[in-house]
C-alpha positions as CSV (number, residue, x, y, z in Angstrom):
1,M,10.9,13.8,20.0
2,A,8.1,12.7,17.6
3,F,10.2,13.8,14.7
4,A,13.2,11.7,15.9
5,N,11.0,8.7,16.4
6,T,9.6,8.8,12.8
7,A,10.9,10.6,9.7
8,G,12.6,13.6,11.2
9,G,11.4,17.2,10.6
10,T,11.9,20.9,11.3
11,L,10.1,22.8,14.1
12,L,9.8,26.6,13.6
13,V,9.4,28.6,16.8
14,G,7.9,32.0,16.1
15,V,5.4,31.0,13.4
16,E,1.7,30.4,14.0
17,D,0.5,26.9,13.2
18,R,-2.6,27.5,11.2
19,S,-2.1,30.9,9.6
20,R,1.7,30.6,9.3
21,H,1.9,34.2,10.3
22,V,5.5,35.0,11.4
23,R,5.5,36.5,14.9
24,G,9.1,36.0,15.6
25,V,10.8,35.6,19.1
26,P,12.0,38.5,21.3
27,D,15.3,37.1,22.5
28,A,16.5,34.5,20.0
29,L,19.9,33.7,21.7
30,D,18.3,33.2,25.2
31,L,15.5,31.0,23.7
32,E,18.0,28.9,21.8
33,E,19.8,28.1,25.0
34,R,16.7,27.3,26.9
35,L,15.3,25.0,24.1
36,A,18.6,23.1,23.9
37,S,18.5,22.5,27.7
38,L,14.8,21.6,27.7
39,V,15.3,19.0,24.9
40,S,18.4,17.6,26.6
41,D,16.8,17.3,30.1
42,R,13.3,16.0,29.3
43,I,13.8,13.5,26.6
44,S,15.5,10.1,26.9
45,P,17.6,8.8,25.2
46,R,19.1,12.2,24.6
47,I,18.3,14.1,21.4
48,V,20.6,16.9,20.0
49,P,18.7,18.9,17.4
50,E,20.3,21.4,15.1
51,I,19.1,24.8,16.2
52,E,19.4,27.8,13.8
53,I,18.4,31.4,14.2
54,L,16.8,32.7,11.1
55,P,16.4,36.5,10.5
56,W,12.9,37.6,9.4
57,R,12.4,41.3,8.7
58,R,12.7,43.0,12.2
59,T,12.6,39.8,14.2
60,H,14.0,36.2,14.3
61,V,12.7,32.7,14.0
62,L,14.2,29.6,15.6
63,A,14.4,26.4,13.4
64,L,15.0,23.1,15.2
65,Q,15.9,20.4,12.8
66,V,15.6,16.9,14.1
67,H,16.9,13.9,12.1
68,P,15.4,10.3,12.3
69,S,17.2,8.7,15.3
70,A,19.0,5.4,15.5
71,S,18.3,5.4,19.2
72,R,14.5,5.3,18.9
73,P,12.2,5.0,20.6
74,H,12.7,8.3,22.5
75,H,10.3,9.2,25.4
76,L,9.5,12.0,27.8
77,T,11.6,11.2,30.8
78,R,8.8,12.1,33.3
79,E,6.3,9.8,31.6
80,G,8.6,6.8,31.1
81,P,9.3,4.5,28.2
82,A,5.9,2.9,28.3
83,G,3.7,6.0,28.2
84,G,5.9,8.8,27.0
85,V,6.7,7.8,23.4
86,Y,5.2,10.0,20.7
87,V,5.3,9.8,16.9
88,W,4.4,12.2,14.1
89,V,1.4,11.2,12.1
90,G,0.4,13.4,9.2
91,S,0.4,16.8,10.9
92,T,-0.2,15.7,14.4
93,N,1.7,14.5,17.4
94,R,0.4,11.2,18.7
95,R,1.1,9.0,21.7
96,A,2.4,5.6,20.6
97,D,0.7,2.4,21.9
98,A,2.5,-0.8,22.9
99,E,2.5,-2.3,19.4
100,L,4.0,0.9,17.8
101,I,6.6,1.1,20.5
102,E,7.7,-2.5,19.8
103,E,7.8,-1.7,16.1
104,L,10.1,1.3,16.8
105,R,12.4,-1.1,18.8
106,R,12.4,-3.6,16.0
107,F,13.2,-0.9,13.5
108,A,16.1,0.3,15.6
109,R,17.5,-3.3,15.7
110,G,17.1,-3.6,12.0
111,E,14.6,-6.5,12.4
112,G,11.3,-7.0,10.6
113,F,8.2,-8.5,12.3
114,D,7.6,-11.0,9.5
115,E,11.2,-12.3,9.9
116,Q,10.6,-13.4,13.5
117,P,10.5,-17.1,14.3
118,M,7.4,-18.7,15.7
119,P,9.0,-21.1,18.2
120,G,5.7,-22.7,19.3
121,L,5.3,-24.3,15.8
122,D,7.3,-26.5,13.5
123,S,7.8,-26.4,9.8
124,E,4.8,-28.7,9.2
125,A,2.6,-25.8,10.1
126,L,3.3,-24.4,6.6
127,D,1.2,-25.7,3.7
128,F,4.0,-26.8,1.3
129,R,1.5,-27.8,-1.3
130,A,-0.1,-24.4,-1.4
131,A,3.4,-22.8,-1.6
132,S,4.4,-25.1,-4.5
133,E,1.2,-24.3,-6.4
134,S,1.8,-20.6,-6.0
135,F,5.3,-20.9,-7.4
136,A,4.4,-23.4,-10.1
137,P,4.0,-20.7,-12.9
138,V,7.5,-19.4,-12.0
139,R,9.6,-22.4,-11.0
140,K,9.5,-25.7,-9.1
141,L,9.7,-25.1,-5.3
142,A,11.9,-27.4,-3.2
143,R,11.7,-27.7,0.5
144,R,15.2,-26.2,0.9
145,D,13.8,-23.1,-0.8
146,L,11.6,-22.4,2.3
147,E,14.7,-21.4,4.3
148,T,16.2,-19.4,1.4
149,L,12.9,-17.4,1.1
150,R,12.9,-17.1,4.9
151,L,9.6,-18.9,5.2
152,V,11.2,-21.0,7.8
153,T,14.2,-20.3,10.0
154,K,16.4,-22.0,12.6
155,H,15.4,-21.6,16.2
156,Q,17.3,-23.5,18.9
157,G,18.4,-26.1,16.4
158,R,15.2,-26.8,14.7
159,D,13.2,-25.4,11.7
160,V,10.3,-23.2,12.7
161,P,8.1,-21.0,10.5
162,T,8.6,-17.3,10.4
163,V,5.8,-14.9,10.9
164,G,5.9,-14.2,7.1
165,G,5.8,-17.9,6.4
166,M,2.7,-18.4,8.4
167,L,1.0,-15.3,6.9
168,L,1.8,-16.4,3.4
169,F,1.3,-20.2,3.5
170,G,0.2,-21.2,7.0
171,L,-2.2,-24.2,7.3
172,A,-5.8,-23.3,7.3
173,Q,-6.4,-24.3,10.9
174,A,-3.3,-22.5,12.2
175,R,-3.0,-19.3,10.4
176,P,-6.2,-17.6,11.6
177,R,-5.5,-18.6,15.1
178,H,-2.2,-16.7,15.2
179,F,-3.2,-13.8,12.8
180,P,-7.0,-13.4,13.1
181,D,-6.9,-10.0,11.4
182,A,-4.9,-11.0,8.4
183,W,-7.8,-10.9,5.9
184,I,-9.4,-8.4,3.5
185,Q,-12.8,-6.8,4.3
186,A,-14.3,-5.7,1.0
187,G,-17.5,-3.6,0.5
188,R,-19.4,-1.8,-2.2
189,F,-21.3,1.2,-0.9
190,Q,-24.1,3.2,-2.5
191,G,-23.2,6.9,-2.8
192,A,-20.2,8.5,-1.2
193,D,-20.4,7.2,2.4
194,R,-20.9,4.0,4.3
195,S,-24.5,4.5,5.2
196,R,-25.8,1.8,2.7
197,I,-23.8,-1.2,1.6
198,I,-24.7,-3.0,-1.6
199,D,-22.3,-5.9,-1.5
200,R,-19.6,-7.3,0.8
201,A,-17.0,-10.0,1.0
202,E,-14.7,-11.4,3.6
203,I,-11.6,-12.5,1.8
204,R,-9.7,-15.0,4.0
205,S,-7.6,-16.8,1.4
206,L,-3.8,-17.0,1.5
207,P,-2.4,-13.6,0.4
208,V,-1.4,-14.7,-3.1
209,H,-5.0,-15.7,-3.8
210,A,-6.6,-13.0,-1.7
211,I,-5.1,-10.3,-3.9
212,E,-6.8,-11.8,-7.0
213,E,-10.1,-12.1,-5.2
214,A,-9.9,-8.5,-4.0
215,I,-9.1,-7.3,-7.5
216,A,-12.0,-9.4,-8.9
217,F,-14.4,-7.8,-6.3
218,V,-13.3,-4.4,-7.6
219,Q,-13.7,-5.3,-11.2
220,K,-17.1,-6.8,-10.5
221,H,-18.4,-3.4,-9.3
222,T,-16.4,-1.1,-11.6
223,L,-16.8,-2.9,-14.9
224,H,-20.1,-4.7,-14.5
225,G,-22.1,-2.5,-12.1
226,A,-24.0,-3.7,-9.1
227,E,-27.4,-5.3,-8.2
228,I,-29.7,-2.7,-6.6
229,G,-33.2,-3.8,-5.6
230,A,-34.6,-5.7,-8.5
231,V,-32.1,-7.8,-10.5
232,R,-30.7,-5.4,-13.2
233,R,-27.2,-4.4,-14.3
234,K,-26.0,-0.9,-14.8
235,E,-22.5,0.3,-16.0
236,L,-21.2,2.7,-13.3
237,W,-17.6,3.7,-13.7
238,S,-14.2,2.2,-14.5
239,L,-10.8,2.1,-12.7
240,P,-7.5,1.2,-14.3
241,P,-6.8,-2.4,-13.2
242,V,-3.0,-1.6,-12.9
243,A,-3.7,1.0,-10.3
244,V,-6.2,-1.2,-8.4
245,R,-3.7,-4.1,-8.5
246,E,-0.8,-2.0,-7.2
247,A,-3.0,-0.5,-4.4
248,V,-4.1,-4.0,-3.2
249,I,-0.6,-5.5,-3.4
250,N,1.0,-2.6,-1.6
251,A,-1.6,-2.9,1.2
252,V,-0.8,-6.6,1.6
253,V,3.0,-6.2,1.5
254,H,3.1,-3.1,3.8
255,S,0.5,-4.0,6.4
256,D,1.6,-4.1,10.0
257,Y,0.4,-7.6,11.0
258,A,1.5,-7.1,14.6
259,Q,-1.6,-4.8,15.0
260,R,-4.7,-6.4,16.3
261,G,-8.3,-5.4,15.9
262,A,-8.9,-4.5,12.2
263,P,-8.3,-6.3,8.9
264,L,-7.2,-4.7,5.6
265,R,-10.2,-2.8,4.1
266,L,-11.2,-2.3,0.5
267,S,-14.2,0.1,0.0
268,I,-15.8,1.0,-3.3
269,F,-18.0,4.1,-3.5
270,D,-19.7,5.8,-6.4
271,D,-16.9,8.3,-6.7
272,R,-13.8,6.5,-5.4
273,L,-12.0,3.4,-4.3
274,E,-10.3,3.3,-0.9
275,V,-7.7,0.6,0.1
276,E,-6.6,0.8,3.7
277,N,-4.1,-1.3,5.7
278,P,-3.0,-1.4,9.3
279,G,0.3,0.4,10.0
280,L,1.8,3.8,9.3
281,L,4.5,4.3,6.7
282,P,7.8,2.6,7.7
283,F,9.8,5.0,9.9
284,G,11.9,7.4,8.0
285,L,9.4,7.5,5.1
286,T,6.9,10.3,4.5
287,V,3.8,10.6,2.3
288,E,5.7,13.2,0.2
289,D,8.4,10.6,-0.5
290,L,6.0,8.1,-2.2
291,P,5.5,9.8,-5.6
292,R,9.3,10.1,-6.0
293,G,9.7,6.3,-5.8
294,V,11.3,6.2,-2.4
295,S,10.4,2.9,-0.7
296,K,11.1,1.1,2.5
297,L,9.9,-2.5,2.9
298,R,8.2,-3.3,6.2
299,N,7.7,-7.0,5.6
300,R,10.8,-8.4,4.0
301,V,9.7,-12.0,3.8
302,I,6.4,-11.2,2.1
303,G,8.2,-8.7,-0.2
304,R,10.9,-11.3,-1.1
305,V,8.2,-13.9,-2.0
306,F,6.1,-11.5,-3.9
307,H,9.1,-10.4,-5.9
308,A,10.0,-14.0,-6.7
309,L,6.4,-14.6,-7.8
310,G,6.4,-11.5,-10.1
311,L,3.8,-9.7,-8.1
312,I,6.3,-6.9,-7.3
313,E,8.6,-5.8,-10.1
314,Q,11.1,-3.1,-9.0
315,W,11.2,-1.8,-5.4
316,G,9.5,1.6,-5.1
317,S,7.9,1.5,-8.6
318,G,4.4,0.5,-7.5
319,I,3.3,3.9,-6.5
320,Q,4.6,5.4,-9.7
321,R,2.9,2.8,-11.8
322,M,-0.3,3.4,-9.9
323,T,-0.1,7.2,-10.5
324,A,0.8,6.8,-14.2
325,A,-2.1,4.4,-14.8
326,C,-4.5,7.0,-13.3
327,R,-3.0,9.8,-15.3
328,D,-3.2,7.8,-18.5
329,A,-6.8,6.9,-17.8
330,G,-7.7,10.6,-17.3
331,L,-8.1,10.3,-13.6
332,A,-6.6,12.4,-10.8
333,A,-3.5,11.1,-9.0
334,P,-4.1,8.8,-6.1
335,V,-4.3,10.3,-2.6
336,F,-2.1,8.8,0.1
337,E,-2.9,9.4,3.8
338,E,-1.9,8.3,7.3
339,L,-4.9,8.0,9.5
340,A,-4.6,7.1,13.2
341,T,-2.4,4.0,12.9
342,R,-3.5,3.1,9.3
343,F,-2.5,4.0,5.8
344,R,-5.0,4.7,3.0
345,V,-4.8,5.0,-0.7
346,T,-7.8,6.7,-2.5
347,I,-8.3,6.5,-6.2
348,G,-11.0,8.8,-7.5
349,T,-13.2,7.8,-10.4
350,A,-14.1,11.2,-11.8
351,R,-12.4,12.1,-15.1
352,V,-10.2,15.2,-14.8
353,G,-8.8,14.9,-18.3
354,E,-8.8,12.9,-21.5
355,P,-7.0,9.5,-21.5
356,V,-3.4,9.7,-22.9
357,L,-3.6,7.7,-26.1
358,D,-1.3,7.7,-29.2
359,D,-2.6,7.1,-32.7
360,T,-2.3,3.3,-32.5
361,D,-4.2,3.1,-29.2
362,Q,-6.9,5.4,-30.7
363,T,-7.2,3.1,-33.8
364,I,-7.6,0.1,-31.5
365,L,-10.4,1.8,-29.5
366,A,-12.1,2.9,-32.8
367,S,-12.0,-0.6,-34.1
368,L,-13.8,-1.9,-31.0
369,A,-16.4,0.8,-31.1
370,G,-18.9,-1.5,-32.8
371,G,-19.3,-3.5,-29.6
372,K,-19.1,-6.9,-31.2
373,G,-15.7,-7.7,-29.9
374,L,-12.6,-8.5,-31.9
375,S,-9.8,-11.1,-31.7
376,T,-6.1,-10.3,-31.5
377,S,-5.6,-11.2,-35.1
378,E,-8.4,-8.9,-36.2
379,I,-7.1,-6.0,-34.2
380,A,-3.5,-6.7,-35.5
381,E,-4.8,-6.4,-39.0
382,A,-6.5,-3.1,-38.2
383,I,-3.4,-1.5,-36.8
384,A,-0.8,-3.2,-39.1
385,L,1.2,-4.8,-36.3
386,T,2.3,-8.3,-35.5
387,P,0.0,-10.3,-33.1
388,R,2.7,-10.2,-30.5
389,A,3.0,-6.4,-30.6
390,T,-0.8,-6.2,-30.7
391,R,-1.0,-8.3,-27.5
392,T,1.4,-5.9,-25.8
393,R,-0.7,-2.9,-26.8
394,L,-3.9,-4.6,-25.7
395,A,-2.4,-5.5,-22.3
396,G,-1.6,-1.9,-21.8
397,L,-5.2,-0.8,-22.6
398,V,-6.6,-3.5,-20.4
399,G,-4.3,-2.4,-17.6
400,R,-5.5,1.2,-17.9
401,G,-9.2,0.1,-17.8
402,L,-10.0,1.1,-21.4
403,V,-10.4,-2.3,-22.8
404,R,-11.9,-5.6,-21.5
405,E,-10.8,-9.1,-22.5
406,I,-13.2,-12.0,-22.4
407,G,-11.7,-15.5,-22.5
408,T,-10.4,-18.4,-20.5
409,G,-6.8,-17.4,-20.6
410,P,-4.0,-15.9,-22.7
411,Q,-3.9,-18.9,-25.1
412,D,-7.6,-19.1,-25.6
413,P,-8.2,-18.8,-29.4
414,Q,-11.7,-17.5,-28.8
415,R,-10.5,-14.6,-26.6
416,R,-12.1,-11.3,-27.7
417,Y,-11.7,-7.7,-26.7
418,Y,-14.3,-5.0,-26.0
419,L,-14.4,-1.4,-25.0
420,A,-14.5,-1.3,-21.1
421,D,-18.1,0.2,-21.1
422,R,-19.4,-2.3,-23.6
423,G,-19.5,-6.0,-24.3
424,P,-21.2,-9.0,-22.7
425,A,-22.0,-8.6,-19.0
């Protein structure tokens, strides 16, 4: 049942859980009939698994293959639909709470939580000025675009904000009242556990701005060090900004905002970064699917807006970009986990190999080794490329955490580049 409610799976009868020792079953045909009857009689709505008898040496093993169900949520008949729903989380069978059961029902209906209308409000609950400012670098936003982007929807003949609209651009006085946990809790901890916190931040801005603030918090502690005791600065370690950015954006886009009780969390330790959001993976998706670029969007409104703003490029590519950035920086691949009803990405900071650099990248890094900082034109001369091609190269090195740029913006003529572990603090 838990398999049918989530991403499907295969249950092997006759194999020990921990040791995976094959014991087999004494009467495979009889057990096959009894299991089929048991599943049919005790689970509602009915599940019909594919049962196969597999020969193994002198015995047999039963394999029950269960596909993700379109009739979810399924429940144990004797426990009822409120208390008898179970889901598969990691390697455990877990009873679903009321919020998770409702998400299963929405998923079966093909609905997203952030697409739902908020009938108690009107379209004026959205901060159109904030939305316009967010879209200004991309295009001019018209009020009719709010409906196209599903920030507002029709409900009983009038325009009301959607959940996604309120999460993204709700007025400051209304948004926290309806979604008190839609914020990012950031912390820098000394050592490898949470026993001593050095710095913390509560990031309660609108999501578009909160992402930048969260990334800035990470960069503050990965590129510049931290204040410990007396005021002094110490270089600690570096993370590829591309990987950090993708981890934070994925957490914001894929959070289950129907959950109550805990915000998104960003935790920096001496040896790793953890980015954690409420909500398991969307049903039908497993942790093993992620590195292959398989993607399912939980929040369609947020995803649509982020795509329009250029925060998301191609669906499913964020995990692969994150992994590639870590590999190119000489770090281990990120670790993805489902924990209780939350999802966590962990990026380690220990080098497991040398950064992947071609001859041109190595020449750039060598030219910056003096520590004085160079302009784009100076670097272009050193590598014999045009300024435009050089900027592309530099952007890649900055994204991988190997180079730092200091300046007021891309058009700043005084902008200079430094090695990530050098330059002005």
